[in-house]
C-alpha positions in Angstrom: -72.7 3.3 35.5 -74.0 6.3 37.4 -72.0 9.4 36.7 -70.1 8.0 33.8 -69.8 10.0 30.6 -68.5 7.9 27.8 -68.0 9.0 24.3 -66.7 6.9 21.4 -64.1 8.4 19.1 -61.6 7.3 16.5 -58.5 8.5 14.8 -56.1 7.4 12.2 -52.6 6.6 13.3 -49.3 6.0 11.4 -46.1 4.6 12.7 -43.4 7.0 14.0 -41.1 7.8 11.1 -43.7 7.7 8.4 -42.5 10.1 5.7 -44.2 13.5 5.8 -45.4 13.3 2.2 -47.3 10.0 3.0 -48.8 11.6 6.1 -49.9 14.6 4.1 -51.4 12.5 1.4 -53.3 10.3 4.0 -54.7 13.5 5.6 -55.7 14.9 2.2 -57.6 11.8 1.1 -59.2 11.3 4.5 -60.5 14.9 4.5 -61.9 14.4 1.0 -63.6 11.2 2.1 -65.1 12.8 5.1 -66.5 15.6 3.0 -68.2 13.2 0.6 -72.0 13.9 0.9 -72.8 10.1 1.2 -70.2 9.8 4.0 -71.6 12.9 5.8 -75.1 11.5 5.6 -74.0 8.2 6.9 -72.2 9.8 9.9 -75.1 12.2 10.5 -77.5 9.2 10.6 -75.6 7.7 13.4 -75.2 10.9 15.4 -71.5 11.0 14.8 -69.8 14.4 15.0 -66.8 14.7 12.6 -63.9 16.9 13.6 -61.6 18.0 10.8 -58.2 17.8 12.4 -55.0 16.3 11.2 -52.9 17.6 14.1 -51.3 14.4 15.6 -50.2 16.3 18.7 -53.7 17.4 19.4 -55.0 13.8 19.0 -52.2 12.5 21.3 -53.0 15.2 23.9 -56.7 14.3 23.8 -55.9 10.6 24.2 -53.7 11.4 27.2 -56.4 13.5 28.8 -59.0 10.8 28.2 -56.9 8.1 29.8 -56.3 10.3 32.9 -60.1 11.0 33.0 -60.9 7.3 32.8 -58.3 6.0 35.2 -60.5 6.2 38.3 -63.3 4.2 36.5 -60.8 1.7 35.1 -59.3 1.2 38.6 -62.7 0.8 40.3 -63.5 -2.0 37.8 -60.2 -3.8 38.5 -59.1 -3.4 34.9 -55.4 -3.2 34.4 -53.6 -1.4 31.6 -52.5 -3.8 28.8 
């Protein structure tokens, strides 16, 4: 679609109320996995850019901004929010 700029991204989410030690441990092992040389090579080979952030508020804010940015495109295609 002309003028569209789409980027794929992903994040890891946990349910509200997940104990802080569990969240911290998940962040720790995720960071370790994403620093593994084999994992880095795999992501590099696909052109994926890894961002080292475990700030849930920043992820939520980015998602909100992305949804606002995409609303005109979504509406123009007649796609409703599910």
